[in-house]
C-alpha positions in Angstrom: 2.6 28.6 -38.5 2.0 25.1 -37.1 3.6 26.0 -33.8 1.5 29.2 -33.6 -1.8 27.4 -34.1 -0.9 24.7 -31.6 -0.2 27.4 -28.9 -3.4 29.2 -29.7 -5.4 26.0 -29.3 -3.9 25.5 -25.8 -4.9 29.0 -24.8 -8.5 28.5 -26.0 -8.8 25.1 -24.2 -7.5 26.6 -20.9 -10.0 29.5 -21.3 -12.9 27.1 -21.8 -11.9 25.1 -18.7 -11.8 28.2 -16.6 -15.3 29.2 -17.8 -16.8 25.9 -16.6 -18.9 26.1 -13.4 -17.8 24.6 -10.2 -19.9 21.8 -8.6 -21.6 24.3 -6.3 -22.2 26.8 -9.1 -23.8 24.1 -11.2 -26.0 22.5 -8.5 -26.5 25.3 -6.0 -26.3 28.5 -8.0 -30.1 28.9 -7.6 -32.1 28.6 -4.4 -31.5 25.2 -2.8 -34.9 23.4 -2.6 -33.9 19.8 -2.2 -30.9 17.6 -1.5 -30.3 14.2 -3.1 -33.6 12.6 -4.2 -34.2 9.0 -5.3 -37.7 9.1 -6.8 -36.4 8.1 -10.3 -33.8 5.7 -11.7 -31.3 8.6 -11.4 -30.3 10.7 -8.5 -31.3 14.3 -8.6 -29.5 17.0 -6.5 -31.5 20.3 -6.1 -33.6 19.2 -9.0 -30.7 18.4 -11.4 -29.7 15.0 -12.6 -26.7 13.9 -10.6 -24.3 11.0 -10.5 -22.0 10.5 -7.4 -18.3 10.1 -8.2 -16.9 9.7 -4.8 -13.8 8.5 -3.0 -13.1 7.5 0.6 -10.6 9.4 2.8 -10.7 9.2 6.6 -9.7 12.5 8.1 -8.5 10.7 11.2 -6.0 8.7 9.1 -4.4 11.8 7.6 -2.5 14.6 9.3 -4.6 17.7 9.4 -1.9 19.7 7.5 -2.5 17.5 4.5 -6.3 17.6 4.3 -6.6 20.4 1.8 -4.0 19.0 -0.6 -5.7 15.6 -0.5 -9.1 17.1 -1.1 -7.7 19.1 -4.0 -6.3 15.8 -5.4 -9.7 14.2 -5.2 -11.4 17.1 -7.1 -8.6 17.2 -9.7 -9.4 13.5 -10.4 -12.9 14.5 -11.3 -14.5 13.2 -8.1 -17.4 15.4 -7.0 -17.7 13.8 -3.5 -15.6 12.6 -0.6 -16.8 10.0 1.9 -15.5 9.5 5.4 -16.3 7.6 8.6 -16.6 9.3 12.0 -14.9 7.3 14.8 -16.8 7.4 18.0 -13.8 6.1 20.0 -11.7 9.2 19.0 -14.4 11.8 19.5 -15.5 10.4 23.0 -12.2 8.9 24.3 -13.5 8.9 27.8 -17.1 8.5 28.8 -18.8 11.9 28.6 -15.7 13.7 27.4 -15.8 14.8 23.8 -13.1 16.1 21.4 -13.9 17.5 18.0 -10.5 19.1 17.6 -8.3 20.8 20.2 -9.9 19.0 23.1 -6.7 17.8 24.6 -7.0 14.1 23.8 -4.0 12.3 22.3 -5.4 12.5 18.8 -7.0 15.9 19.0 -5.2 17.4 16.0 -6.8 14.8 13.8 -10.3 15.5 15.0 -11.3 18.9 13.6 -14.3 17.5 11.9 -15.9 20.8 11.1 -12.7 22.1 9.6 -12.6 19.0 7.4 -16.2 19.6 6.2 -15.5 23.3 5.5 -12.3 22.4 3.5 -14.3 19.8 1.5 -16.7 22.5 0.4 -13.9 25.0 -0.3 -12.4 22.4 -2.6 -15.7 22.0 -4.4 -16.6 18.5 -3.0 -19.8 17.2 -1.6 -19.6 14.9 1.4 -21.0 11.5 2.4 -20.8 10.9 6.2 -20.8 7.5 7.8 -21.0 8.2 11.6 -21.4 4.7 12.8 -22.0 4.0 15.6 -20.2 0.9 14.2 -17.9 1.8 11.4 -15.7 -1.3 10.9 -13.1 0.5 8.7 -10.4 -1.9 9.9 -10.2 0.5 12.8 -9.7 -0.3 16.5 -12.9 -1.8 17.9 -14.7 -0.7 14.7 -14.8 2.8 16.1 -16.5 1.9 19.4 -15.0 3.4 22.6 -13.4 0.6 24.6 -15.0 1.9 27.8 -18.3 0.5 26.5 -16.9 -2.9 27.6 -17.2 -1.7 31.2 -20.9 -1.4 31.0 -23.2 -4.4 31.6 -25.3 -5.3 29.9 -24.0 -4.0 26.5 -25.9 -5.3 23.5 -23.6 -4.0 20.7 -25.5 -3.3 17.4 -28.9 -4.2 19.0 -31.8 -2.3 20.6 -30.5 -3.3 24.1 -31.4 -0.5 26.4 -27.9 0.3 27.8 -26.3 0.3 24.4 -29.0 2.6 23.0 -28.5 4.9 26.0 -24.8 5.6 25.1 -25.4 5.7 21.4 -28.1 8.3 22.0 -26.0 10.4 24.3 -23.2 10.5 21.7 -25.5 11.2 18.7 -27.2 14.0 20.6 -23.8 15.7 20.8 -22.5 14.7 17.3 -25.6 15.2 15.1 -26.3 18.9 16.1 -22.7 19.6 15.0 -23.4 18.0 11.6 -26.9 19.4 11.1 -25.7 22.8 9.9 -23.4 21.2 7.3 -26.2 19.6 5.4 -26.5 20.5 1.7 -30.0 22.0 2.1 -28.5 24.2 4.8 -25.8 25.5 2.5 -23.2 22.9 3.6 -21.5 20.0 1.7 -23.1 16.9 3.3 -25.5 15.2 0.9 -26.0 11.8 2.7 -25.6 10.0 6.0 -25.2 6.3 6.5 -27.2 4.5 9.1 -25.1 1.7 10.6 -22.6 -0.2 8.4 -23.0 -3.5 6.7 -25.6 -4.4 9.3 -26.7 -7.4 7.3 -23.6 -9.2 8.4 -24.8 -9.4 11.9 -27.1 -12.2 10.9 -25.6 -15.2 12.7 -26.9 -18.4 14.1 -30.1 -17.5 15.9 -29.6 -13.7 15.7 -31.3 -11.6 13.0 -30.5 -8.0 12.3 -32.9 -5.8 14.3 -35.2 -3.6 12.3 -36.1 -1.8 15.6 -32.5 -0.9 16.1 -32.3 0.6 12.7 -35.5 2.5 13.4 -34.1 3.9 16.6 -31.0 5.1 14.8 -33.0 6.7 12.1 -35.2 8.5 14.6 -32.1 9.9 16.3 -31.1 11.5 13.0 -34.6 12.9 12.4 -34.8 14.2 16.0 -31.6 16.1 15.5 -32.7 17.9 12.3 -31.1 15.7 9.7 -33.0 15.9 6.4 -30.5 14.6 3.9 -30.6 11.2 2.3 -30.3 8.3 4.8 -28.6 5.2 3.5 -27.3 1.7 4.4 -24.7 -0.4 2.7 -24.4 -4.2 2.5 -23.5 -7.1 0.3 -26.6 -7.1 -1.8 -26.2 -10.7 -3.0 -25.2 -12.3 0.3 -27.3 -10.2 2.7 -30.2 -9.0 0.6 -32.1 -6.3 2.4 -31.7 -7.8 5.8 -29.5 -4.9 7.0 -31.8 -2.0 5.9 -35.4 -0.8 6.2 -36.8 -1.3 2.7 -38.7 1.7 1.5 -37.5 3.8 4.4 -33.7 3.8 4.1 -31.9 4.0 0.7 -29.9 0.8 0.1 -26.4 0.7 -1.4 -24.1 -2.2 -2.0 -20.4 -3.1 -1.4 -18.2 -5.3 -3.5 -14.8 -5.9 -5.1 -15.7 -7.8 -8.3 -18.7 -8.9 -10.5 -20.3 -5.5 -10.6 -23.1 -6.5 -12.9 -24.2 -9.3 -10.6 -24.3 -7.0 -7.5 -26.0 -4.1 -9.3 -28.6 -6.5 -10.9 -29.4 -7.7 -7.4 -29.6 -4.2 -6.0 -31.9 -3.2 -8.8 -34.1 -6.2 -7.9 -34.2 -5.3 -4.2 -34.8 -1.6 -4.8 -36.7 -1.3 -8.2 -37.1 2.0 -10.0 -34.4 3.6 -7.8 -30.9 4.9 -8.6 -28.0 2.5 -8.0 -25.1 3.3 -5.7 -21.9 1.3 -4.8 -20.9 2.6 -1.4 -17.7 0.6 -1.4 -15.9 -0.5 -4.5 -12.9 -2.1 -3.1 -10.1 -0.8 -5.3 -7.5 -2.6 -3.2 -7.3 -4.2 0.2 -5.8 -3.9 3.7 -2.9 -5.9 5.3 -2.6 -8.0 8.4 0.7 -8.3 10.1 2.6 -11.3 8.5 0.7 -10.8 5.2 2.4 -9.8 2.0 1.2 -6.4 0.9 -2.3 -6.8 -0.8 -2.5 -5.3 -4.3 -4.9 -5.1 -7.2 -3.6 -4.4 -10.6 -4.4 -1.0 -12.2 -5.8 -2.8 -15.3 -8.1 -5.0 -13.2 -9.3 -1.9 -11.3 -9.9 0.1 -14.5 -11.9 -2.7 -16.0 -14.2 -3.0 -13.0 -14.6 0.7 -12.4 -15.6 1.3 -16.1 -18.2 -1.5 -15.8 -19.7 0.2 -12.8 -19.9 3.5 -14.6 -21.2 2.0 -17.8 -23.9 0.0 -16.0 -24.7 2.9 -15.0 -24.2 3.4 -11.3 -22.9 6.0 -8.9 -19.9 4.8 -7.0 -17.6 5.5 -4.0 -14.1 4.2 -4.3 -12.9 2.6 -1.1 -10.2 3.7 -0.5 -9.2 6.6 -2.8 -6.6 7.5 -0.2 -6.0 5.1 2.7 -3.5 6.9 4.9 -2.2 5.5 8.1 -3.4 4.0 11.4 -1.7 6.5 13.7 -1.2 5.7 17.4 -2.9 2.4 18.2 -5.6 3.0 15.7 -5.5 -0.3 13.8 -8.2 -2.9 14.0 -8.1 -6.7 13.9 -10.1 -9.8 12.9 -11.0 -12.5 15.3 -11.0 -15.2 12.6 -13.0 -17.9 14.3 -16.1 -18.4 16.5 -14.0 -18.9 19.6 -13.7 -16.0 22.1 -10.1 -16.8 23.1 -7.9 -14.6 20.8 -6.2 -17.7 19.2 -7.2 -16.6 15.7 -6.4 -12.9 16.2 -5.3 -11.1 13.0 -4.1 -7.5 13.7 -4.2 -5.0 10.9 -1.0 -3.1 10.1 -0.2 0.5 10.9 -0.2 1.3 7.2 -3.6 1.7 5.6 -2.2 2.2 2.1 -4.9 -0.1 0.6 -3.2 0.0 -2.8 -5.2 3.2 -3.4 -5.0 5.7 -6.3 -3.3 8.0 -3.8 -0.8 5.9 -1.8 -0.2 6.2 1.9 2.2 9.2 1.3 -0.3 10.9 -1.1 1.6 10.1 -4.2 -0.2 9.5 -7.5 -0.4 6.0 -8.8 -1.6 4.7 -12.2 -5.0 4.0 -10.7 -5.4 7.8 -10.1 -4.9 8.6 -13.7 -7.2 5.8 -14.8 -10.0 7.0 -12.6 -9.5 10.6 -13.8 -9.7 9.4 -17.5 -12.8 7.3 -16.9 -14.8 10.0 -15.0 -14.0 12.5 -17.7 -15.3 10.0 -20.2 -18.5 9.0 -18.4 -19.6 12.1 -16.5 -21.9 14.1 -18.8 -21.7 17.2 -16.5 -18.5 19.1 -17.1 -17.4 21.3 -14.3 -14.2 23.1 -13.4 -11.4 20.9 -12.2 -8.1 22.1 -10.6 -4.8 20.9 -11.8 -3.5 17.9 -9.7 -1.3 19.4 -7.0 2.5 18.9 -7.3 3.8 16.3 -5.0 5.9 17.8 -2.2 9.6 16.9 -2.4 10.7 14.2 0.1 13.0 15.3 2.9 15.8 13.1 4.2 16.3 13.9 7.8 19.9 13.8 9.1 21.1 10.9 11.3 20.5 11.3 15.0 22.9 9.8 17.5 21.1 8.3 20.5 23.0 9.1 23.6 20.6 8.3 26.4 17.7 5.9 27.1 15.1 5.4 29.7 14.8 1.8 31.0 11.4 0.4 31.6 12.2 -0.1 35.3 13.2 3.6 35.6 10.1 4.7 33.8 7.8 2.7 36.2 9.8 3.8 39.3 10.6 7.4 38.7 7.8 8.5 36.4 5.0 6.3 37.6 1.8 6.2 35.5 -1.3 4.9 37.0 -0.5 2.3 39.7 -3.3 0.1 41.0 -3.2 -2.7 43.6 -5.1 -5.8 42.8 -5.2 -9.4 44.0 -5.9 -10.7 40.4 -4.9 -9.6 36.9 -7.4 -7.2 35.3 -8.1 -6.3 31.7 -6.9 -2.9 30.8 -10.4 -1.7 30.0 -11.5 -2.5 33.5 -8.8 -0.5 35.3 -10.3 2.2 37.5 -8.5 5.1 35.7 -9.2 7.9 33.2 -12.4 9.1 34.9 -13.5 5.5 35.2 -13.1 4.8 31.5 -10.3 2.3 31.8 -7.4 2.1 29.4 -8.0 2.0 25.7 -4.6 1.6 24.0 -1.0 0.8 24.6 0.7 -1.1 27.3 -0.2 -2.5 30.7 2.4 -3.8 33.2 1.6 -6.5 35.7 4.1 -6.4 38.6 4.7 -8.8 41.5 7.4 -7.8 44.0 9.4 -9.8 46.7 9.0 -13.1 45.0 11.4 -15.9 45.9 12.2 -17.9 42.8 13.6 -21.4 42.9 16.0 -22.5 40.2 14.3 -23.2 36.9 11.0 -21.6 37.9 8.3 -21.9 35.3 5.8 -19.0 34.7 2.5 -20.1 33.3 -0.1 -17.8 31.8 -3.6 -19.2 31.7 -5.7 -18.7 28.6 -4.4 -16.4 25.8 -2.4 -13.2 26.0 -4.1 -10.2 24.5 -2.0 -9.6 22.6 1.8 -9.9 23.3 3.8 -10.1 26.4 7.4 -9.4 27.6 8.6 -10.9 30.9 11.2 -9.1 33.0 12.9 -10.4 36.1 14.6 -7.7 38.1 14.4 -5.5 35.0 16.0 -8.0 32.7 14.2 -9.4 29.7 13.8 -13.1 29.9 11.2 -13.8 27.3 12.1 -14.4 23.6 12.1 -11.5 21.2 9.8 -11.4 18.1 12.1 -12.0 15.2 9.9 -13.8 12.6 6.3 -14.7 12.1 7.1 -18.3 13.3 7.6 -16.8 16.8 3.9 -16.0 17.0 3.3 -19.8 17.6 5.5 -19.7 20.8 5.4 -18.1 24.3 4.6 -14.5 24.5 1.9 -14.2 21.7 -1.8 -14.6 21.3 -1.9 -17.9 19.5 -0.7 -20.0 22.4 -3.1 -21.2 25.1 -1.8 -21.8 28.7 1.8 -20.8 27.6 4.7 -21.3 29.9 8.3 -20.1 30.2 11.3 -20.9 32.4 12.2 -17.4 33.7 15.4 -18.1 35.7 18.4 -20.4 35.9 19.5 -19.9 39.5 17.4 -19.3 42.6 16.6 -15.6 43.2 15.4 -14.0 46.5 13.0 -11.0 46.6 12.7 -10.8 42.8 10.5 -8.4 40.9 8.6 -9.9 38.0 7.0 -7.6 35.4 4.7 -8.8 32.6 4.5 -6.1 29.9 1.4 -6.6 27.7 0.9 -4.7 24.5 -2.5 -4.2 22.8 -2.3 -4.8 19.0 -5.8 -3.7 18.0 -9.4 -4.7 18.8 -11.7 -6.5 16.5 -13.3 -4.4 13.8 -15.6 -7.1 12.5 -16.8 -10.6 13.2 -19.6 -12.2 15.1 -21.9 -9.9 17.0 -21.3 -12.2 20.0 -17.6 -11.5 20.1 -17.8 -7.8 20.9 -18.2 -8.3 24.6 -15.0 -10.4 24.8 -12.5 -8.1 23.2 -10.7 -7.2 26.4 -6.9 -6.5 26.3 -4.2 -7.5 28.8 -4.3 -10.6 30.9 -7.8 -11.7 32.0 -8.5 -15.2 30.7 -7.1 -17.1 33.7 -9.3 -18.7 36.4 
């Protein structure tokens, strides 16, 4: 009898779960008359009380084939919203050339933005979009296209005329695409972020430009965007310097002390709902770092305190993914503009997230699921967490051939330019006059007579690593430990030198192969115009 009753209870519970409405059935089953409103101390969505339980996932850091599974995992955890940045540098890789999926750029399969938005709605999630133009995100050049460095003047994150011209051109392409995906138009997007942590631009004599924020806001309005417009900042450290009080809705970012930040946000924005745009559930890694972690118990305590306050919250990152290609960013960790304190971010963007880099569940996932179930008063239908795909061990492959660098440059020549002086890769007159954004640049000098024990000197700092070849033979030291970064060939050393031969050589060919390891994603507003890659700091 006991077994029979237990089985019957399971059937009844499953039936009740299936009878629950979906997100969209609950909030949009009747006519949609309004998106997210902030007129009271709670959010309302289409006239119904609403709390945002969101997680960050960047579509460009995840293979397109995995998008649906990841979004189902989000919804199964109880999240009702997914947040993503939109990287300008991927969607306009060359000046005036746009790729929103299938456009032929190197990353085109990651860029089907509309497909991602449609999938989010199909998986019963709302969407918060953060289109930039500056996204940070530990991404290469904070999402800016590197070809902006060719344009002078270029007042990054200001109302400087040339910068605004290019931002406007891009937004007038991007925003009409997004306009039809707004919640009030029947789509999933409930909010757009205007800029990103703009308060941090306050530095020395520079103050964040309210006019710049107004210009961005007007671009949204001119392109038919009617959903909630927000900013995010450190509420304690930056106050409301990075927003337009009373015009843009302010959110806050933090990794600890939730009560202090939310108290400050409530003081800055009284009688409004509270929203944490970034609750840092983990952290990212720089090369040479140990992997950054945050314990599940610490995360659980902080997340519960946010929900209990109460506040809406976006977990950054719920799934980090990977910096494919040369997508990683970097810090320039001092006020100098010489690359000496360069800190490149790793390829992995695991972030110690609830879903790890491979999409596997961690303890944090189950803790988030339990807490949302406990604190969300609105019960809606949740799918079961998808089963993790089995891992595949590929067979060993025997390497039988190779292409030497000298052969690659001689027989399959990429762009070859003649120049009296070394040039930064962004300034090369290639790619429809957009320069080179990522990868390698080779500086070659032919027919050089080398005396015995010739010393090669590189003025300034390398951006970011260099290999030296003489007649196709590597003569510079290999990178074998983090200590090597303090020697020739790497960004830390100024005016570095290397003896490149023992005996005299006639008619030698010298090749300097420079690799780009990621552009700055954050730092002083005055550093952006100095983030060139290659060799360029000599006199």
